[in-house]
C-alpha positions as CSV (number, residue, x, y, z in Angstrom):
1,M,0.0,0.0,0.0
2,T,1.4,3.4,-1.0
3,D,1.9,6.2,1.5
4,R,-0.9,8.2,-0.1
5,A,-3.3,5.2,0.3
6,K,-2.2,4.8,3.9
7,Q,-2.8,8.4,4.5
8,W,-6.3,8.2,3.1
9,R,-7.1,5.1,5.0
10,K,-6.0,6.8,8.2
11,K,-8.2,9.7,7.5
12,A,-11.2,7.4,6.7
13,V,-10.7,5.6,10.0
14,R,-10.4,8.8,11.9
15,A,-13.6,10.1,10.2
16,A,-15.5,6.9,11.2
17,F,-14.5,7.3,14.8
18,L,-15.6,11.0,14.8
19,I,-18.9,10.2,13.1
20,H,-19.6,7.5,15.6
21,R,-18.7,9.8,18.5
22,W,-20.9,12.7,17.4
23,L,-23.8,10.6,16.3
24,G,-23.7,8.9,19.7
25,I,-23.7,12.3,21.4
26,G,-26.6,13.4,19.3
27,L,-28.7,10.2,19.3
28,G,-27.6,8.5,22.5
29,A,-30.6,9.7,24.5
30,L,-33.1,8.8,21.8
31,M,-31.6,5.3,21.3
32,L,-31.8,4.7,25.1
33,L,-35.4,5.9,25.0
34,W,-36.3,3.5,22.2
35,C,-34.8,0.6,24.2
36,L,-36.5,1.5,27.5
37,S,-39.8,2.1,25.9
38,G,-39.5,-1.2,24.1
39,M,-39.3,-2.9,27.6
40,V,-42.5,-1.3,28.6
41,M,-44.2,-2.4,25.4
42,L,-43.5,-6.0,26.1
43,W,-46.3,-5.9,28.7
44,K,-48.2,-2.6,28.0
45,P,-49.2,-2.2,24.3
46,W,-51.0,0.7,22.6
47,P,-54.6,0.8,24.0
48,Q,-57.4,-0.9,21.9
49,P,-61.1,-1.4,22.6
50,D,-62.3,-4.8,23.5
51,E,-64.0,-6.1,20.4
52,P,-66.6,-8.5,22.0
53,L,-67.6,-5.7,24.5
54,A,-67.8,-3.2,21.6
55,R,-70.4,-5.5,19.9
56,L,-72.3,-5.8,23.1
57,A,-72.4,-2.1,23.4
58,H,-74.9,-1.8,20.5
59,E,-78.5,-1.9,21.3
60,P,-80.4,-4.9,19.7
61,L,-81.9,-4.1,16.3
62,R,-85.5,-3.2,16.2
63,F,-87.8,-3.5,13.2
64,D,-91.1,-2.5,14.8
65,R,-91.3,0.3,12.2
66,P,-90.6,-0.3,8.5
67,P,-87.2,1.1,7.6
68,V,-86.7,3.6,4.8
69,L,-84.3,1.7,2.5
70,P,-82.2,3.7,0.0
71,D,-82.6,3.2,-3.7
72,L,-79.7,0.7,-4.4
73,H,-78.7,-0.8,-7.7
74,G,-75.9,-3.0,-8.9
75,S,-73.9,-5.6,-6.9
76,Y,-72.4,-5.4,-3.5
77,R,-69.9,-7.3,-1.4
78,Q,-71.9,-7.0,1.8
79,F,-74.5,-5.1,3.8
80,R,-74.4,-4.4,7.5
81,L,-77.3,-3.5,9.9
82,V,-76.6,-2.0,13.3
83,M,-78.0,0.4,15.8
84,A,-76.1,3.6,16.3
85,G,-77.7,4.4,19.6
86,S,-81.4,4.5,18.9
87,V,-80.8,5.0,15.1
88,R,-80.9,2.1,12.7
89,V,-78.0,2.3,10.3
90,L,-77.3,0.5,7.1
91,Q,-73.6,0.2,6.0
92,V,-73.2,-0.7,2.3
93,M,-69.9,-2.0,0.7
94,D,-70.0,-2.0,-3.1
95,D,-68.0,-4.3,-5.4
96,K,-65.1,-1.7,-5.3
97,A,-64.9,-1.9,-1.5
98,E,-66.2,1.6,-1.0
99,S,-68.5,2.0,2.0
100,R,-71.5,4.3,2.5
101,N,-73.8,4.6,5.6
102,Y,-77.5,5.3,5.5
103,D,-79.9,6.5,8.2
104,L,-82.8,4.0,7.9
105,R,-85.3,6.6,9.4
106,T,-84.9,8.8,6.3
107,G,-82.8,6.8,3.8
108,Q,-80.3,9.7,3.7
109,I,-76.5,9.1,3.5
110,L,-74.8,9.8,6.8
111,G,-71.7,11.9,6.8
112,R,-72.7,14.2,3.9
113,E,-73.5,17.8,4.7
114,D,-72.7,17.0,8.4
115,I,-75.6,14.6,8.7
116,Y,-74.8,12.4,11.7
117,P,-76.8,10.6,14.4
118,D,-77.5,12.7,17.5
119,P,-74.5,12.5,20.0
120,A,-77.1,12.0,22.8
121,A,-78.1,8.7,21.1
122,L,-74.5,7.5,20.9
123,A,-73.9,8.4,24.5
124,E,-76.0,5.3,25.3
125,V,-73.5,3.2,23.4
126,A,-70.6,4.8,25.2
127,G,-72.3,4.3,28.6
128,R,-73.1,0.7,27.9
129,Y,-69.5,-0.1,26.8
130,A,-68.0,1.7,29.8
131,A,-70.4,-0.1,32.2
132,L,-69.2,-3.5,30.8
133,E,-65.6,-2.3,31.6
134,G,-66.6,-1.5,35.1
135,E,-67.2,2.2,34.7
136,T,-69.9,3.8,36.8
137,A,-69.9,7.5,35.9
138,P,-72.1,8.8,33.1
139,P,-70.5,9.8,29.7
140,V,-69.8,13.5,28.9
141,F,-69.8,14.4,25.2
142,R,-66.6,16.4,24.2
143,G,-67.3,16.9,20.6
144,L,-66.1,15.6,17.2
145,R,-62.4,15.0,17.3
146,R,-60.0,14.4,14.4
147,V,-56.4,14.9,15.9
148,D,-56.6,13.7,19.5
149,Q,-53.5,11.8,20.8
150,W,-55.3,8.4,20.9
151,I,-56.9,8.2,17.5
152,L,-54.2,9.4,15.1
153,N,-53.5,5.8,14.0
154,T,-57.2,4.8,13.9
155,K,-58.7,4.3,10.4
156,G,-61.2,7.0,9.6
157,H,-59.9,9.6,12.1
158,D,-59.8,12.2,9.3
159,A,-63.6,12.3,9.3
160,G,-63.7,12.6,13.0
161,F,-65.0,10.5,16.0
162,Y,-67.3,11.4,18.9
163,R,-65.4,11.7,22.1
164,F,-67.0,10.8,25.5
165,D,-65.2,11.3,28.8
166,F,-66.1,9.7,32.2
167,D,-65.4,11.7,35.3
168,S,-64.4,8.8,37.6
169,P,-61.1,7.5,39.1
170,R,-60.6,5.4,35.9
171,R,-60.8,8.6,33.7
172,T,-62.1,6.6,30.8
173,I,-62.1,8.2,27.3
174,L,-64.1,6.6,24.5
175,Y,-64.2,7.4,20.8
176,L,-67.2,6.3,18.7
177,S,-67.8,6.4,15.0
178,P,-70.5,9.0,14.4
179,L,-71.7,6.9,11.5
180,T,-72.2,3.5,13.0
181,G,-71.8,4.0,16.8
182,D,-68.9,1.5,16.9
183,V,-66.4,2.0,19.7
184,V,-63.1,2.6,17.8
185,Q,-60.9,3.5,20.7
186,A,-61.0,3.2,24.5
187,T,-58.4,4.4,27.0
188,T,-58.2,4.8,30.7
189,R,-55.9,6.7,33.0
190,K,-53.8,3.6,33.5
191,T,-53.5,2.7,29.8
192,R,-52.6,6.3,28.9
193,F,-50.0,6.4,31.6
194,W,-48.2,3.3,30.2
195,S,-48.6,4.5,26.6
196,W,-46.7,7.7,27.6
197,L,-43.9,5.5,28.8
198,G,-44.1,2.9,26.0
199,A,-45.7,3.3,22.6
200,I,-45.7,7.1,22.3
201,P,-41.9,7.7,22.8
202,H,-41.1,4.4,21.0
203,W,-43.0,5.5,17.8
204,L,-42.6,9.3,18.4
205,Y,-46.4,9.3,18.5
206,F,-46.7,12.8,19.9
207,S,-49.9,14.3,18.5
208,Q,-48.1,17.6,17.5
209,L,-45.9,15.5,15.2
210,R,-48.2,12.6,14.3
211,R,-50.9,14.8,12.9
212,Y,-48.5,15.5,10.0
213,P,-48.0,12.0,8.6
214,V,-45.3,12.8,6.0
215,I,-43.2,14.9,8.5
216,W,-43.6,12.2,11.2
217,S,-42.6,9.4,8.8
218,D,-39.6,11.3,7.4
219,T,-38.5,12.2,10.9
220,L,-38.5,8.6,12.0
221,I,-36.8,7.5,8.8
222,I,-34.0,10.0,9.2
223,L,-33.5,9.3,12.9
224,S,-33.6,5.5,12.7
225,G,-31.4,5.7,9.6
226,L,-28.8,7.6,11.5
227,G,-29.2,5.1,14.3
228,V,-28.4,2.3,11.8
229,T,-25.2,4.2,10.8
230,L,-24.2,4.8,14.4
231,T,-24.7,1.1,15.4
232,T,-22.9,-0.2,12.3
233,L,-19.9,2.0,12.9
234,G,-19.9,1.0,16.5
235,L,-19.7,-2.7,15.6
236,W,-16.9,-2.0,13.1
237,I,-14.9,0.0,15.6
238,G,-15.5,-2.6,18.4
239,L,-14.1,-5.3,16.2
240,R,-11.0,-3.2,15.3
241,R,-10.3,-2.5,18.9
242,F,-10.1,-6.1,20.0
243,R,-6.7,-7.3,21.2
244,V,-5.1,-3.8,20.7
245,G,-2.3,-4.1,23.2
246,R,-1.9,-6.9,25.7
247,R,-5.5,-7.0,26.8
248,L,-8.7,-8.2,25.1
249,S,-10.0,-4.7,25.2
250,P,-7.8,-1.5,25.4
251,Y,-10.5,0.4,27.3
252,R,-11.2,0.9,31.0
253,G,-14.2,2.1,33.0
254,T,-17.3,3.2,31.1
255,H,-15.5,2.7,27.8
256,L,-14.8,-0.9,28.7
257,I,-18.5,-1.4,29.6
258,H,-19.5,0.1,26.3
259,H,-17.1,-2.0,24.3
260,A,-18.0,-5.3,26.1
261,A,-21.8,-4.7,25.9
262,G,-21.5,-3.7,22.2
263,S,-19.5,-6.9,21.5
264,V,-22.2,-9.1,23.1
265,F,-25.4,-7.3,22.3
266,G,-24.4,-5.1,19.3
267,L,-25.9,-7.3,16.6
268,F,-29.3,-7.4,18.5
269,L,-29.2,-3.6,18.7
270,L,-28.5,-3.3,14.9
271,S,-31.3,-5.8,14.2
272,W,-33.8,-3.9,16.2
273,I,-32.9,-0.4,14.8
274,L,-32.6,-1.7,11.2
275,T,-36.0,-3.5,11.3
276,G,-37.5,-0.4,13.0
277,F,-36.1,1.7,10.1
278,L,-37.6,-0.7,7.5
279,T,-41.1,-0.6,9.1
280,M,-41.2,3.1,8.0
281,N,-41.0,2.0,4.3
282,P,-38.0,4.2,3.4
283,A,-38.1,5.1,-0.3
284,G,-41.0,2.7,-0.8
285,L,-38.7,-0.3,-0.3
286,M,-41.2,-2.2,1.8
287,A,-44.4,-0.9,0.4
288,H,-47.5,-3.1,0.8
289,K,-49.1,-4.2,-2.4
290,P,-52.9,-4.2,-2.8
291,S,-54.6,-7.4,-1.7
292,P,-54.9,-10.0,-4.6
293,L,-58.1,-9.8,-6.5
294,W,-59.1,-13.4,-5.6
295,M,-59.5,-12.3,-1.9
296,S,-62.3,-9.9,-2.8
297,Q,-63.8,-12.1,-5.6
298,W,-63.9,-15.6,-4.1
299,R,-67.2,-15.0,-2.3
300,G,-69.1,-13.4,-5.2
301,T,-71.5,-10.4,-4.8
302,L,-75.0,-9.7,-3.6
303,P,-77.8,-8.1,-5.6
304,A,-79.6,-5.1,-4.0
305,S,-82.7,-7.4,-3.5
306,A,-80.8,-9.4,-0.9
307,L,-81.1,-6.4,1.5
308,T,-84.9,-6.2,0.9
309,Q,-85.2,-9.9,1.6
310,T,-83.2,-9.7,4.8
311,V,-85.2,-6.8,6.2
312,A,-88.5,-8.6,5.4
313,A,-87.2,-11.7,7.1
314,L,-86.2,-9.7,10.2
315,A,-89.6,-8.1,10.4
316,R,-91.2,-11.6,10.6
317,V,-89.2,-12.5,13.8
318,P,-89.3,-9.4,16.1
319,D,-88.6,-11.7,19.0
320,R,-85.1,-12.5,17.7
321,P,-82.8,-9.7,19.0
322,F,-79.5,-9.2,17.1
323,R,-76.9,-6.5,17.9
324,D,-75.1,-6.7,14.5
325,I,-76.0,-8.3,11.2
326,V,-73.8,-8.6,8.2
327,V,-75.4,-9.9,5.0
328,L,-73.0,-12.0,2.9
329,P,-73.3,-13.9,-0.4
330,G,-73.3,-17.7,-0.3
331,V,-73.3,-20.5,-2.8
332,H,-76.6,-21.8,-1.3
333,G,-78.2,-18.4,-0.9
334,T,-77.8,-15.3,1.2
335,R,-76.2,-15.8,4.6
336,L,-76.2,-13.7,7.7
337,A,-73.2,-13.3,10.1
338,V,-75.0,-12.1,13.3
339,T,-74.1,-11.2,16.8
340,D,-77.0,-12.1,19.1
341,A,-78.1,-10.3,22.3
342,K,-75.6,-12.2,24.4
343,G,-72.7,-11.3,22.0
344,T,-72.4,-14.7,20.5
345,P,-71.4,-14.7,16.8
346,Q,-73.0,-17.2,14.4
347,R,-74.0,-17.8,10.8
348,L,-77.6,-18.1,9.8
349,D,-79.7,-18.5,6.6
350,L,-82.7,-16.3,5.8
351,T,-85.0,-18.5,7.9
352,F,-82.6,-17.9,10.9
353,A,-81.6,-21.5,11.1
354,P,-77.9,-22.2,11.8
355,S,-75.8,-22.5,8.7
356,P,-72.3,-23.3,9.8
357,L,-69.6,-22.8,7.2
358,T,-67.9,-26.0,5.9
359,V,-64.8,-26.8,3.8
360,Q,-67.1,-28.2,1.1
361,E,-69.2,-25.0,1.0
362,L,-66.0,-22.9,0.6
363,V,-64.8,-25.2,-2.3
364,D,-68.2,-25.0,-4.0
365,T,-68.3,-21.2,-3.6
366,M,-64.8,-20.8,-5.2
367,A,-65.8,-23.1,-8.0
368,Q,-68.8,-20.9,-8.7
369,T,-66.7,-17.7,-8.7
370,G,-63.8,-19.2,-10.6
371,T,-61.3,-18.9,-7.7
372,R,-58.7,-21.5,-6.8
373,A,-57.3,-21.8,-3.3
374,E,-56.3,-24.4,-0.8
375,V,-58.7,-24.6,2.2
376,T,-57.7,-25.8,5.6
377,L,-59.5,-25.7,9.0
378,L,-57.1,-24.4,11.6
379,Q,-57.5,-25.1,15.3
380,N,-54.2,-23.6,16.4
381,D,-51.6,-21.0,15.4
382,D,-49.7,-21.0,12.2
383,A,-46.7,-18.9,11.1
384,Y,-48.8,-15.9,10.2
385,Y,-52.0,-16.2,12.2
386,F,-51.2,-16.5,15.9
387,S,-52.1,-15.2,19.4
388,T,-49.9,-13.0,21.5
389,R,-50.1,-11.8,25.0
390,H,-51.7,-8.6,23.8
391,K,-54.1,-10.1,21.2
392,R,-56.0,-13.4,21.4
393,R,-56.8,-14.8,18.0
394,I,-60.1,-16.5,17.2
395,F,-60.2,-20.3,16.6
396,P,-61.2,-22.3,14.7
397,V,-60.5,-20.5,11.4
398,F,-60.5,-21.4,7.7
399,R,-57.3,-20.7,6.0
400,L,-57.4,-20.0,2.2
401,I,-54.1,-20.1,0.3
402,G,-54.3,-18.8,-3.3
403,Q,-52.1,-19.7,-6.2
404,D,-49.9,-16.7,-5.4
405,R,-49.4,-18.1,-1.9
406,A,-51.2,-15.2,-0.3
407,R,-53.4,-16.2,2.7
408,L,-56.9,-15.3,3.8
409,Y,-58.2,-16.3,7.3
410,L,-62.0,-16.6,7.9
411,D,-63.9,-16.9,11.1
412,A,-65.3,-20.4,11.1
413,R,-68.3,-19.2,13.1
414,T,-69.5,-16.5,10.7
415,G,-67.4,-16.6,7.5
416,E,-66.1,-13.1,8.0
417,A,-62.6,-12.2,7.0
418,L,-60.2,-11.9,9.9
419,L,-56.8,-11.4,8.4
420,R,-55.3,-11.0,4.9
421,I,-51.6,-11.8,4.3
422,D,-50.4,-10.9,0.8
423,T,-47.0,-11.9,-0.6
424,S,-45.3,-8.6,0.5
425,E,-46.6,-9.0,4.0
426,K,-45.3,-12.6,4.1
427,G,-41.8,-11.3,3.3
428,S,-42.2,-8.5,5.9
429,R,-43.1,-11.1,8.5
430,W,-39.7,-12.8,8.2
431,V,-37.5,-9.8,7.3
432,I,-38.9,-7.0,9.5
433,Y,-41.6,-7.9,12.1
434,G,-40.2,-11.3,13.1
435,P,-36.7,-10.0,13.9
436,H,-38.1,-6.8,15.5
437,D,-40.7,-8.6,17.8
438,L,-38.7,-11.8,18.2
439,D,-41.8,-13.9,17.8
440,F,-40.7,-16.5,15.2
441,F,-41.7,-19.4,17.3
442,S,-44.7,-20.1,19.6
443,W,-42.4,-20.5,22.6
444,L,-40.9,-17.1,22.0
445,R,-44.4,-15.6,22.3
446,Q,-44.9,-17.1,25.8
447,P,-44.7,-14.8,28.9
448,D,-41.7,-16.7,30.3
449,A,-39.7,-16.1,27.1
450,R,-40.6,-12.4,27.2
451,L,-39.3,-12.2,30.8
452,W,-36.2,-14.4,30.6
453,I,-35.0,-13.9,27.0
454,I,-36.4,-10.7,25.4
455,L,-36.1,-8.5,28.5
456,P,-32.4,-9.4,29.2
457,L,-31.6,-8.7,25.6
458,L,-33.3,-5.3,25.8
459,G,-31.3,-4.8,29.0
460,G,-28.1,-5.5,27.2
461,V,-28.8,-3.1,24.3
462,S,-29.9,-0.5,26.8
463,L,-26.5,-0.8,28.5
464,I,-24.8,-0.1,25.2
465,C,-26.9,3.1,24.8
466,L,-26.6,4.2,28.4
467,S,-22.8,3.8,28.5
468,G,-22.5,5.5,25.2
469,L,-24.6,8.4,26.4
470,W,-22.5,8.8,29.5
471,I,-19.3,8.8,27.4
472,G,-20.8,11.4,25.2
473,V,-21.9,13.6,28.2
474,K,-18.4,13.3,29.7
475,R,-16.8,14.2,26.3
476,C,-18.9,17.4,26.0
477,R,-18.1,18.4,29.6
478,H,-14.4,17.7,28.9
479,R,-14.5,19.9,25.8
480,R,-16.1,22.7,27.7
481,R,-13.4,22.6,30.4
482,S,-10.4,21.8,28.2
483,P,-7.3,24.2,28.5
484,A,-7.5,25.3,24.9
485,R,-11.1,26.5,25.3
486,L,-10.3,28.2,28.6
487,D,-7.4,30.0,27.0
488,H,-9.6,31.1,24.1
489,A,-12.3,32.4,26.5
490,T,-9.7,34.2,28.6
491,R,-8.1,35.8,25.5
492,N,-11.6,37.0,24.4
493,R,-12.2,38.7,27.8
494,S,-8.8,40.4,28.2
495,G,-7.6,40.8,24.7
496,R,-4.2,39.1,25.7
497,K,-3.0,35.6,25.7
498,P,-3.2,34.3,29.2
499,R,0.1,33.5,31.0
500,R,0.8,29.8,31.4
501,H,2.3,28.6,34.7
502,A,4.9,26.0,34.7
503,R,3.8,22.6,36.0
504,S,5.2,21.7,39.3
């Protein structure tokens, strides 16, 4: 190697050390915050409403008076009937997956020209849900909210949700869809407290930033990208410094702790920060593709007359209370996915007799619609559909695997879709979310594994960040107190170079 090449190599190494040092000083606190908040999220996730209780919060449908049905034409994927407080609401999903909601008292479209059910009617839904959660105080309406801290990641927040507060020790806050009365978010004082220690700092989910999605996304991409650079340089420097001199590590004190922790846990830190970076889809690298067409076409469509038949059938059985009804197409005729008064989901035909979904019916339905997929009845977790400590999956389910290997999971009780996994999401499972959550295997998703494996690993990477932050703080304090800076400050005050005293 020539002298010029050696000189450039020396400069490059020096630059790497300086970049690592100053990135550590700038990002050390944030990296430590990500690690510590990750520990909290092992046990305290982002708050979500309880789905079974949310269904029970709806009042049973009443058809004592004939509804005013809208003038519908064409084909539809499904219809939904539900009570938004005391208002009967029809939700229509057309063959392009676009939804509209109608007030069945008037047949008008809800949401247009600020036409919504009365908040006082939806207060009944909020109070019923809160009572099921153990709340005793009455709901207080706080208006239509679009950018509250707790709904910025909830689908449909741009249109706004009704907020109801409860003045009690639990300090419950509920958000309801003004169109259907569905409980879309539920928080308490306790869940909000843990979110401020966990999910919010981990995702930088501060409402002042999160309300601007592009700025929030770019901020996370830049910060996590710099974190990847910091960690990669740290691993490279750590390897270079092994066996420099007569000891395994040339460092002492905090530098030795930083070097040792980085050598043991550095790859885990790099994995977590890199996969976190990729979750933000930098430059569209990990963009999700639209769901395959077969997932929306395998069931077929409904004519508008199916809604009329369903309403007529409901009028004949006023003593059968249902809290939620979804009208779906079936190979043997229209089928109803209902939630009864006790909250039990089931599948019925138009005579309200049980019509459980079977493998043969799924095969016949796909043959009728020209769809090809493998059908399996699952009683337990598989690699993509599994329960965690924070979310219990429904079983049994039917798993449909298309020719493109994408997967669709259906509730075996009602036939409703529970989860869609396209080919890009399958890749993300193993490249991003599996390494980030460390949940590749069922035993890794158990509470004991979280406590005895994941938590110590997070403790190790936190030690890297904490020791690096301390080194950075000491470095900054040293630079402020260094003789050269003191000389410069003294010269600026007196106009003369200070006199140096000989060392004794």
